[in-house]
LOTITOR-262613 format. One record per residue: residue in one letter; x, z, y of N, C-alpha, C in turn. Coordinates in steps of 0.2 Angstrom, whole numbers, plus 5000, padded with zeros to 4 digits. Layout:
aXZYXZYXZY ...
This chain:
m556553325494556753365500556553435498 a556953485501556853555500556253575504 a555953625502555353655506555553705511 g556153725511556353775516557053805514 q557153865516557753905515557753925508 h557353875511557253905504557553885497 g560654345266560454305260559754275261 g559454215259558954175260558254215260 h557854215264557154245264556654195262 q556154215259555554175257555054165263 r554854105263554354085268553654095265 p553054105268552454105265552254045261 g552054055255551853995251552453955249 g553053975248553553925246554153925250 g554353975253555053975256555053965264 t555553995267555653995274555853925276 p555653895281555953825283556653825284 g556953765283557653755285558153765279 r558753775281559253775276559653845276 t559853865270560253925270561053905271 a561353945276562053925277562453935271 g562953895270563453905265564153935267 d564053965273564753995276564754065275 g564254095271564254165270564054205275 s563754175281563454215286562754245285 g562454215280561754245278561254225283 g560654225280560054205285559954135284 t559254115284559054045284559154015291 l559353955291559453915297558853865298 v558553875304557953825306558253775310 q558153715309558353655313559053665315 n559453685310560253695312560353735318 r559953775320560053815326559853885326 y559253905323558953965323559054005317 r559454055316559554095310559154155310 l558654145305558154195304558554255301 q558454315303558754375301558354435299 e557754445301557354495299556554485300 l556154495295555454475296555154535300 i554854525306554554575310553754575310 g553454525307552754515308552454465303 r551854475301551554425296550854425298 g550554365299549854355300549554295296 g548954285297548554235293548854165293 m549254145298549454075298550254075298 g550554135296551254125296551654195297 e552254185299552654245300553054245306 v553254305309553754305314554354335312 w554954305314555554325312556054345318 r556454395318556954405323557454355321 a557754325326558254275324558754265330 l559354225328559854215333559854145334 d559854125341559954055343560654045343 e560954015338561654005338561953955343 s561553915346561753875351561953905358 l561553955359561553995366561754065365 g561854085358562054155357561554205359 r560954195359560454245361559954265356 r559654325356559154345351558454315353 v558154295348557454265349556954285344 a556354265345555854275340555654205338 v555554195331555354125328554754135324 k554254105327553554105323553454045319 c553454055312553353995308552553995306 l552253935307551553925305551453875300 k550953875296550753825292550053835290 p549653775288548953785286549053815279 t548553855278548453895271547753885269 g547653905263546953915260546753845258 g546053835259545753775257545953705261 h546253715267546353665271547053635269 s547453675266548153655265548253585262 g547853565258547853495254547553445258 d547253455264546953405268547453375273 a547653315271548153285275547953275282 g547353255283547053235290546953305294 f546753355291546753415294547353445296 t547853435292548553455293548853415299 r548753355299548953315305548653335311 v548053345311547653365318547953435320 l548053475315548253545317548953545320 q549453495317550053495319550153465326 e549753415327549753385334549453425339 r548953465338548653515342549153565344 f549453585338550053645339550553615344 r550753555343551353535347551053525354 r550453505355550253495362550153565366 e549853615362549753675365550453715366 a550953705361551553735362551953705368 r551853645370552053615376551753645382 v551153665382550853695387551153765388 a551253805382551453865383552153865386 a552553815384553253815386553253795394 s552753775396552753755404552553815408 l552253865405552053925409552653975411 q552753985417553354025419553054085423 h552954135420552654195424552954255420 h553154315424553354375421552954405416 g552254395417551754425412551554385406 i551954325405551854285399552454275395 t552454285389552954275384553254205385 v553954205386554254145387554354105380 v554154035380554253995374554853955376 h555353955372556053925372555953855369 d555653845363555753785359555153785354 f555053725352554553725346554753655342 g554453655336554553595332554353605325 e554553555321554353565314555053555309 d555053595304555653595300555353605293 d555553555288555353555281554553575281 g554153535285553453545284553153605288 v553553645291553253705294553353705301 l552853715305552853715312553153785314 f553553775319553853845322553853845329 l553853905332553853915339554453965340 v554853955345555453995347555254035354 m555254095354555054135360555554195361 e555454215367555954275369555754335364 l556254375363556254425359556054485363 l555454525362555254575366555354645363 d555554695367555654755365555054795367 g554554805362553954835364553454835358 r552854855359552254845354551654815357 n551254785353550654755355550154815356 l549654805360549154855361548754875355 l548654835350548354855344548854905340 q549454895341549954945338549955015342 v549855005348549855065353549255105351 l548655075350548055115349548155145342 d548455105337548455135330548955185330 d549555185334549955235334549655305337 a549155295342548855345345548255375341 r548155345335547655355330546955345333 r546955285337546355265340546055305346 h546455355348546355395354546355345360 p545955355365545955315371546655325375 l546855275379547455275383547255315389 p547755345392547655375399547455325404 v547055355409546755305414547355265418 p547855305420548355265423548655205419 d548755215413549055165408548555105408 i547855125407547355075407547355025413 s547355065419547355025425548054985426 d548555005424549254975425549254905420 i548954915414548954865409548454815412 a547854835414547354785416547654745422 e547954775427548154735433548754685431 q549154705426549654655424549354605420 v548954615416548554565412548154515417 a547854545421547454505426547854465430 a548454485432548954445436549154385432 a549354395426549554345422549054295421 l548354315420547854265419547654225425 a547754265431547654225437548154165438 y548754175436549254125436549054065431 t548954085425548754035420548153995421 h547654035424547053995426547153945432 d547553965436547753925442548153865439 q548453865433548753805430548253765426 g547553785426547053755422547153775414 i547453825413547453845406547053905404 v546653905399546253955397546453985390 h546654045389546954075383546454065377 r545854095378545254085373545354135367 d545854175366545954215361546354285363 l546154305369546454365372546154425368 k546654465365546454525361547054575361 p546954635359547554685360548154655356 a548054625350548654605347549054545350 n548754515355549054465359549354495366 i549354555367549554585373550154635371 i550754625374551354665372551454715378 r551554775376551854825381552554835380 l553054825384553754835383553854905384 t554454925382554754995383554755015390 d554854965395554954985402554254985405 g553754975402553054975405552754905406 a553154855407552954785408552454765403 v552054715404551554695400551554615400 k551554585394551554515393551054495388 i550754435390550254405385550654355381 c550454345375550754295370550254255367 d550554205363550154165359549754115363 f549954095369549654045373549653975369 g550253975365550353905361549853895356 i549453935353549053925348548353955349 a548253985355547554015356547053965356 r547053905358546553865359546353825352 l546853835347546753795341546053815338 g545853885338545253905335544653865338 h544653855344544053825347544053755345 d544653715345544653645344544453635336 i544753675332544553665325543853675323 g543553725326542853735325542653805324 f542153825326541953895326541953935319 t541653895314541453925308542153945304 s542653915306543353925302543553995304 r543354025310543554095312543254145307 l542654125304542254185301542254175293 t542354115291542154105284542754115279 g543354125282543854135277544154075275 t544054015278544353955275545053945276 g545353995279546153985280546353975287 v545953965292546253965299545954025302 a546354075301546154145303546354145310 m545954135315546154135322546054195326 g545854245322545754315326545054345324 t544854395326544254435325543754415330 p543054425329542554405334542454465339 h542854515338542754575343542854555350 y543154505352543354495359543154425361 m542654395358542354325359541854335364 s541854285369541354285374540654255372 p540154275375539454245373539454175373 e539854145378539854065378540254035372 q540754075370541154045364540654045358 i540254105357539854115351539254055351 g539054045357538453995358538753925358 d539353915358539653845358539453815365 s539453855370539353835377539953815380 e539953785386540553765389540953825391 v541653825389542053885390542553875396 d542553915401543053915406543453975407 h543853985412544254045413543854105413 r543254115414542854175414542754205407 s542854155402542854185395543454235394 d544054215397544554255396544454325400 l544054325405543854385409543454435404 y542954405401542554435396542954475391 s543454435388543854455383544354515386 l544554505392544854565395544454625395 g543854615397543354675397543354705390 c543254665385543254695378543954735377 v544454715379545154745378545154815382 l544954815388544954875392544454925389 y543854905387543354945384543654985378 e544054945374544354975368544955025370 l545355005375545855055378545555115381 a544955105384544655165387544255215382 t544055185377543655225372543855225365 g544355185363544655185357544355145352 a543855105354543455055350543255005354 p543154945351542854885354542154895356 p541854855361541154875363540654865358 f540754815353540254805347540654815341 d540754875339541254895333540754905327 l540554845324540054845319540454815313 g540254825307540554805301540454735299 d539954705301539754635299539954585305 a540354535303540554495309539954465312 w539354445309538854415313538454465317 a538454525315538154575319538554585325 i539254585325539654585331539554525335 l539454465333539254415337538654415340 v538154445337537454455340537554505345 g537954555344538054605349538254575356 h538854535355539054505361538554455365 r538154425361537654375364537054415367 d536854465363536154495365536154565368 t536654605366536554675367536954705372 p536754735377537154765382537654815379 p538254825381538654875379538554945381 r538654995377538555065379539055075385 p538855105390539355125396539955165393 p540555145395541155185392541055255393 r540755285399540755355401540355395396 e539855355392539455395387539955415382 k540455385381540955405375541555445378 r541655435385542255465388542055485395 p541755535396541455555403541955555409 e542555575407543055585413543255515415 l543055465412543255395415543055385422 p543455365426543255345433542655295433 t542155315438541655265438541855195440 d542355185445542555125447542755085441 l543155115437543455075431542855055426 e542455105425541855085421541455025423 r541355025430540954975433541354905432 l541954905433542354845432542354825425 i542354865420542354845413541654815411 l541154845414540454825413540354755416 d540554755422540554685425540854635422 l541454645419541854595415541454575409 l541054625406540654615400539954585401 a539854555407539154525408539054465404 k538454455401538354405397538354335400 d538154335406538154265410538854265414 p539254215413539854205417539754215424 e539154195427539054195434539054265436 d538854315432538854385434539454425433 r539954395431540654425430541054415437 p541554455437542054435443542254365441 q542354325447542354255446543154225445 t543554275446544254255445544654315443 a545254305440545654355438545954385444 a546054345449546354375456545854425459 d545154415458544654465460544754535456 v544854525450544954585446545554625448 c546154585449546754615452546554655459 g546254625463546054655469545654725468 r545154725464544754785463545254835460 l545654825455546154865452546554895458 k546854855462547254885467546954935472 m546254915473545954965478545755025474 m545655025468545555085464546255125464 r546755095463547455135463547555165470 a547355125475547455155482546955205484 g546455215480545855265481545355245486 t545255175487544855155492544155135489 g544155125482543455105479543455035479 a542955005474542954935473542554895479 v542154935483541754895488541954925495 a542554955495542754985502542854925507 t542654935513542754885518543054925524 a543454885528543854915534543354915540 r543454965544543054965550543354915555 v542854875558543054825562543054845569 p543554855573543554875580543254815585 p543154835591542954785596543454735596 p543254665598543754615599544254635604 a544854615603545454625607545354575613 p545554595619545454545625545954495624 a545854435626546254375626546954385629 p547454375626548154385628548354335634 a548754355638549054305643549454255639 p549554195642549954145638550654165636 v550954205640551654235638551554315640 p551354355635551254425636551954455638 a551854515641552454545644552954565638 w552554585632553054615627553454565624 a553254495625553654445622554354435625 s554454455632555054445635555654485633 g555554535630556054575627556254565620 l555954515617556154505610556854475609 t557154495603557754475602557754415598 t558354385595558354325592557954325585 g557754375582557354385576557854375570 a557554365564557854365558557954295555 a558254295549558454225546557754195545 a557854125544557254085542556854105536 r556254105537555754125532555754195530 s556154235533556054315532555354335534 t555154385530554454415532554554475535 r555054495538555154565541554654565547 a554254615548553754615553554054665558 q553854655565554154695570553754765570 v553954815566553654875566554154935567 t553954975572554455025574554155095571 a554555135567554355195565554355245570 p553855295570553855345575554555385576 p554755405582555355435583555355505578 h555955515575556055575571555855635574 d555955645580555855715583555155725585 e554655665584553955675585553655695579 l553955695573553655705566553755775564 t553255805562553355875560553155885552 g553255945550553055955543552355955541 a551955945547551155935545551055875541 w551455835540551355775536551455795528 s551855845527552055865520551455875516 t551555845510550955855505551155905500 r551755945501551955995496551756065499 s551556105494551356175496551856225493 g551956285496552356335493553056325495 a553556375494554256365496554556335491 p555056285493555456255488555956295485 s556156285479556656325475557356315478 a557456265482558156265486557956235493 a558456245497558356215504558256145504 p557756115507557756045507558256015512 p558355945511558855915515558655915523 d559155915527559055925534558755855536 p558155845540557955785542558355745546 a558755785551559255745555559755715551 a560055745546560555715542560255655538 l559655665536559255605533559255545537 a559055565544558955505549559655475549 a560155505550560855475550561055435544 r560855455538560955415532560555355532 h559955365535559455305535559755255540 a560055275545560355225550560955195547 e561355235543561955205539561655145534 a561155165531560855115526560655045530 a560355055536560154995540560754955542 e561354995543561954955545562254915539 l562154945533562354915527561954845526 a561354855527560854795526561054745532 g561254765538561354715543562054675541 t562454705537563054665535562954625529 g562354635526562154595520562354635513 d562554695514562754735508562054765505 w561654725502560954745500560954795495 r561454785490561554835484561654905487 q562154915491562254985494561755005498 a561454965502560854975507560255005502 y560154965497559554995493559755065490 e560355075487560455135484560455195490 r560655175496560655225501559955245503 h559555185504558855195506558455235501 s558555225494558255255489558455335489 a559055345490559255415490558955455496 v558855415502558555445508557855455507 a557555415503556855415502556655475497 a557155495492557055545488557155615492 g557655615497557755675501557155685506 r556955635509556355645513555755665509 d555655645503555055665499555155745498 r555755765497555855835496555755875503 a556055845508556055885514555355875518 l555055825518554455805522553855795518 g553855775512553255755508553255685506 a552955665501552855595499552555555503 e552055575508551655535512551855535519 h552455575521552655575527552855505529 p552755485536552955415538553655395537 d554155445538554855435537554955415530 t554655455525554755445518554555375516 l553955355519553655285517554155235520 t554355245526554855195529555455185525 s555755235522556355225518556155185511 r555555205509555355165503555255095504 y554955075510554855015512555454975513 e555955005516556654975517556954965510 a556855015505557155005499556854945495 a556154935496555854875493556154805496 y556254805503556554745506557254735503 c557654785502558254775499558254735492 l557754765488557554735482557454665482 t557054645487556854575488557454525489 r557954555494558554515495559054515489 l558954565485559354565479559054515473 g558454485474558154445470557754485464 r557654545466557254595461556554605464 t556254545465555554545468555054575463 e555054575457554554605452554654685453 e555154715455555254785456555054795463 a555154755468554954765475554154765476 l553854725472553054715474552754785473 p552754815467552354875466552554935472 l553254925474553454975479553054965486 y553054895488552654875493551954895493 e551654885487550954905486550854975487 y551255015484551255085485551255105492 v551755085496551855105503551155075507 a550955025505550354995509549755045507 a549655065501549055105499549155175503 v549655205503549755265506549755265513 r550055215516549955205523549255195525 g548855155521548155145523547755205523 r547955245518547555315518547755365523 v548355365525548655415530548655385537 l548855325538548855305545548255255546 g547955225541547355185543547455115540 p546955085538547055015535547254965540 e547254975546547454925551548054945555 d548355005553548955025556549554965555 p549954955560550454905560550854915554 g551054975552551454985546551154975540 t550454985539550054965533550054895533 l549954855538549854785538550554755536 a551154785539551754755537551954765530 a551754815527551854825519551454775515 r550854765518550354715514550654645515 h550954635521551254565522551754555517 e552254605517552754595512552554595505 a552054625503551754625496551554555495 a551154525500550954455499551554405498 y552054415502552654375501552954375494 a552954445492553254455485552854415480 m552154415481551754385476551854305476 e551954285482552154215483552754195480 q553254235480553954225477553854225470 l553354265467553254265460552854215457 g552554165461552154115459551454135459 r551254195462550554215462550254195468 h550154135469549954105476549254125477 l548754125473548054145474548054215477 e548354255473548354325476548654335483 a549254295484549554305490549154275496 h548754225494548354195499547754245501 q547454275497546954325499547254375503 v547854405501548154465505548354435512 y548654375512548854345519548254345523 r547654315521547054305525546854375528 e546854425523546554495526547054515531 v547654515530548154535535548154495541 l548054435541547954395547547354415551 a546754425548546154445551546254505555 a546554555551546654625554547154615560 r547654575560548154565565547854535571 e547454485570547054455575546554505579 r546254545575545854595579546254645583 t546754665580547154725583547654705588 v547954655588548554635593548454565595 g547954525593547754465596548054405592 p547854345593548054285589548754265591 h549054285597549654255599550254305598 h550154365595550654415594551154385589 p551754395589552254375584552054385577 d551854455576551654465569551054425567 t550554415571550054375569550254295567 l550754275572550954205570551454205564 h551754255563552154265557551754255551 c551154295551550754295545550454225544 r550254185550549954125549550454075547 h551154085549551654035546551654045538 n551654105536551754115529551154095525 l550554105528549954075525549954005524 a550153965530550253895529550753875524 f551253905523551753885518551453895511 n551053955510550753965504550153915502 l549853895507549353845507549653775504 k550253765506550553705503550753715496 e550953775494551053785487550453785483 l549853795486549253785482548953715482 g549353665485549153595485548653585491 r548553625495548153615501548553595507 t548853535506549353505511549053495518 d548453465518548153445525548053515529 e547753565526547653625529548353655531 a548853655527549453685528549753645534 y549753585535550053545540549753565547 a549053565547548753575553548853645555 m548953695551549053765553549753775555 v550253735552550953745554551053715561 l550753665562550753625569550553675574 d549953715573549753765578550153815579 v550453845573550953895574551553875578 a551853815576552453795580552253795588 e551653765590551553765597551453835600 a551153875596551053945599551653985599 r552153975594552754005594553253975600 t553153915601553553885607553353915614 q552653925614552353955621552554025621 v552554065616552654135616553354155616 l553754125611554354145610554954105613 g554754045614555253995617555453945611 a555653885614555753825609556353835604 d556853885607557453895603557453955599 h556853995599556854055595556854045588 p557254085584557254065577556654055573 d556154105575555454095571555154025573 t555254005579554953935581555253885577 l555953895576556353835573556153835565 v555953895563555753905556555153865555 t554653865559554053835559554153755560 r554553745565554653665566555053635560 f555453675556555753655550555153635545 e554653675544554053665540553653605542 v553653595549553253535551553653465549 a554353475550554753415548554653405540 h554653455536554553445529553853415527 a553353435531552753405530552753325532 l553053315537553053245539553453205534 g553953225531554353195526553953185520 r553553235518553153225512552553175513 a552353165519551853115521552253045522 g552853035521553252975522553452955529 h553352995534553452985541554253005542 w554652965539555352995539555752995545 a555552945550555852945556555653005560 d555053025560554753085564555153145561 a555153145554555453205551556153205553 l556553155553557253155555557353185562 g556953155567557053185574556953255574 t556453285571556253355571556853395568 y557053375562557653405559558253405563 q558353355566558953345571558953395576 e558353405579558253455585558353525582 v558053535576558053605573558853625572 a559153575569559853585567560253595574 a560153555579560553565585560453635588 a559753655589559553725591559853775587 r559853775581560153825577560953825578 a561253775578561953775580562153805586 r561753795591561853835598561753905597 l561153925593560953995593561354035588 l561454005582561654045576562354025574 g562653965576563253945575563253885570 a563753835570563753775566563753785559 d564053845557564153855549563553905547 h563053925551562553975548562153935543 p561953975538561553945532560953905534 d560653935540560053895542560153835545 t560753835549560953765552561153715547 l561453735542561653695537561053665533 a560553705532559953685528559653635532 a559553635539559253585543559653525543 r560353525543560753465542560753435535 y560653475530560553445523559853395524 e559353425526558753385527558753325531 t559153335536559353275541559653215537 g560153235532560453185528559953155523 i559553195521559053165516558653115520 c558453125526558053075530558453015531 l559053025533559452965534559452915528 g559552945522559552905516558952875515 r558352905516557752875515557652815520 l557952825526557852765531558352715530 g558752715525559252665523559952675528 r559952725531560552735535561152775531 t561352735526561752775521562452795523 a562752755527563452775530563352835534 e562852845538562752905542562652965537 a562252955532562053005527562753025524 l563152975522563752995518564253035523 a564353015529564753055533564453125534 l563853135535563453205536563653245530 f563553215524563553255518564353275516 e564753235518565453245517565653305522 d565453305528565553365532565153425530 l564553415527564153475525564453505519 a564653465514564953495508565653535510 a565953505515566553545517566353615520 a565853615524565653675527565353725522 r564953705517564653745512565253775508 t565753735506566353755502566653815506 r566753805513567153845517566753915518 t566153915518565753975520565454005513 a565353975508564954005502565353995496 g565853945496566253935490566053875486 s566553855482566453785479565953785473 a565753845470565253855465564553875467 d564453885474563853905476563353845475 p562753865473562253805472562053765478 e562153795484561953745490562553705491 t563153725489563753685490563753625485 l563553635479563453585474562853545475 r562353565479561853525481562053475486 a562453495491562753445496563153395492 r563553415488564053375484563653325480 h563153345477562753295473562453245478 a562253255484561953215489562553165491 l563153195492563653155494563853105488 g563853115482563953075477563453015476 v562753035478562252985477562352935483 n562552955489562652905494563352865493 l563852895490564452855488564152795483 g563752815479563452755474563052705478 r562652725483562252675487562752625491 l563352655493563752605496564252575491 g564152575485564552545480565252575478 h565352635481565952665479565952705472 w565852665467565652695461566152745457 d566852725458567352765455567352835459 r567252835465567252905469566552935467 a566052905466565352925464565452965457 l565752925453565852955446566253015446 a566753015450567153075450566753135453 e566453125458566053175461565453205456 a565153155453564553175449564853215443 h565453195440565753235435565953305437 e566253315442566353385445565753425446 v565253395449564653435451564353455444 a564253405440563953425433564253475429 a564953475429565353525426565253595429 l565253595436565153665439564453685438 r563953645439563253665438563153685431 e563453655426563353675419563653745418 r564253765422564553825421564153885425 v563853865431563553915435562753915433 l562453865432561753865431561553865424 g561953835419561753825412561753755410 p561853735404561853665402561153625402 e560553665402559953635403559553645409 h559853675414559553685420559353615423 p558853605427558653545429559153515434 d559453555438560053525442560653495438 t560753535433561353515429561153445426 l560553435423560353375420560353315425 v560153335431560153275437560853255438 s561253295438561953275439562253235433 k562053255427562253225421562053155421 r561353145424561153075424561453035429 e561753065435562153035440562753005437 v563053045432563653025429563552965425 a562952955421562752905417562652845422 v562252855427562152795432562852765434 a563252805436563952775439564352745433 l564252775427564652735421564352665420 g563652665421563352595420563552545425 w563552565431563752525437564552505436 l564852545432565552525431565652485424 g565052475421565152435415565252465409 r565252535409565452575403564852595400 w564452545397563852565394563752605388 d564252605384564252655378564352725381 a564752735385564852805388564152825392 a563852775395563252795399562752805394 l562652775389562152785384562152855381 a562752875379562852945377562552995382 r562752985388562553035393561753035394 y561452965394560752965395560352995389 e560652985383560353025377560353095378 e560953125380561053195381560553225386 v560453185391559953215396559253205393 a559053155390558353145388558253195382 d558753205378558653255373558553325375 a558953345381558853415384558153415387 r557953365391557353365394556753375389 e556853345384556253345378556253415376 r556853445375556853515372556553565377 v556653555384556453605389555753585391 l555653525392554953505396554453475391 g554653445385554253415381554253345381 p554153305376554253235375553753195380 a553253225383552753185387552853205394 h553353245396553453255403553753195407 p553553185413553753125416554553115417 d554853175418555553175418555853155411 t555553175406555853155399555753085398 l555153055400554952985399555452945403 s555552965409556052925414556752925410 s556952975407557552975404557552935398 r557052935394557052885388557052815391 g556652805397556752735399557452715401 d557852765404558552745406558852735399 q558752765394559052755388558952685385 a558252665386558052595383558452545387 r558452555394558752495398559552495396 c559852555395560552555393560652515386 l560152525381560252495375560152415376 e559752395380559652325382560352295384 q560652335389561352315391561852305386 l561752345381562252345375562052285370 g561452255371561252205366560852235361 r560752295361560352325355559552325357 t559352255357558652245359558152275355 a558252275348557652305344557652375345 e558152415346558152485347557752495354 a557952455359557652465365556852455365 q556652395362555952385361555552435357 a555952465352555552525349555452585353 l555952595357555952655362555452635367 y555352575370554852565375554152565372 r554052545365553452555362553252625361 g553752675360553552745360553352775366 l553652745372553552765378552852745380 
């Protein structure tokens, strides 16, 4: 169920892995797929090459690793290293975050382990410092890098992954300013192999001791707070040009980490902000309990520094608001609202004729006449009209231009300027450019908080949108904290039943579900549904959004009949209010069909999905992902009713379209290819089915790893197909492997 709307080079020690092509194209070929083109890095355990993935035609980086030195002849050690590398490479491949280097593939070729990663255009922080001749970085750069690294760590820690080897050489700053952490795939090897191998030169050079936490040195239990200590070491070096314990002897460095307080960074660099120094020293606390406890906490402190509020700033709490009437007067004039799960808050900017140049932050006469505010207001209205028609690209361009004009005419901190930047950020989210939208929302929230106050509706609206962007980027812990703060402020200022308050509670409940806190999420979404019904009415779009989430929770709990009834009511109300072909109506109808199938009412489900597929094709086109989703469900129900010829034809078409639109290894494409195999099997075409099952299993193993449940399920399909073909020995061997 859906959750909502939602020529040959040499390798180290004896040649590069793989085979050199005989077609004159040049370059070593790894696993018949990755053509190594240029050596771009060399380390203690191997080399990194710029390469071409000839299967997909994309540029990648290939890291080739192998044991060296005294251990290279130890077969047992080699086996352990290889197995741990494979395990950790699978972990790295599972991490999906904009602040983490993407791992596309891994394996072994001619005895050499290799890892295939995205090719990044940038330099690691060690190179950045060396390029600057070890001069410290500017403070804004340090803060920006720190926040991006902390956000990536918050995500990985939330997945139960600890890097253990965070250092400047493992942090890449791209040419556009974005920051990525790399080497998650091998970071934990040093810990697993043993501490002394790091220092004795025995061949497993897993890094220097400059960034190791006291608990790593003492062989104590290591958790995510060890990464925060290492982050403190990195920030200290960026701020001062040297690590906190920059001593010549490795053991002296280790003793420094364990026993010696670091010198305050401002002793070396007096102009460093005190808040930043305090954060660095807190991260370098010897006892993990004395450090910030989560990377999300570090992010929060950095955001407050950037906003100028200080690391311990607190908001003034006004007297409690009086209890609202059951149906406040302001609720009667509300319109139908926005599309489902939109986060737009009901914030009205002050009238343009009430704003004066007093807001301007600029001094002196401009060199040219500034734009006329009235003309800018008209252009702002035009941008809003473009957004209303769904032309988000032109709306974004218009809002951005108006923002620049208002900056010149009124000042960067004028409310109208901030409103234009807020609207530009919203357009970015609708264009799928959430990573660009988030810092813009955070900027608007910080300035509004300083100019208008931390609990001004505009400030809270921008913070709410920032939390939603974090949620969309998978940063659920950070989003949770911001949602809670915004919710508390809205309850104080406008009461618990104001639409903006209920809107925040709805999004908080959805985010709780993403965090796995399903019971809390269900209880909260029930409360919000009841409150929205009372305040806004049973058929208000926002009420229906929340009731959609209630139905989803019921389905997850196995209460399919209750979920069905709720989805049907939501679909009927949306059809009356929005129209039968509105995307939100069709989303509710899709979930209705899923419930019917779960309840064994297959003929009804089939009829619904036939109608839904036609509606989606009519309104969005035949290649739209939602159209293909409906057609996939249609094919499944055809199979349930035994119409396997039709089911096979439908699955073939959907698989081909998904491969073209989404890619050959997209999860939805592979699901459709499996449906093709299922239909072929029911039609007795087992040889053809086996080929499809193998294709799906191989793709899932490449993408997800051999131990992923989906991969194992596909291998099981493959084994059962082999049994049908009488190839029992092969099937049994596959079963034993599983």
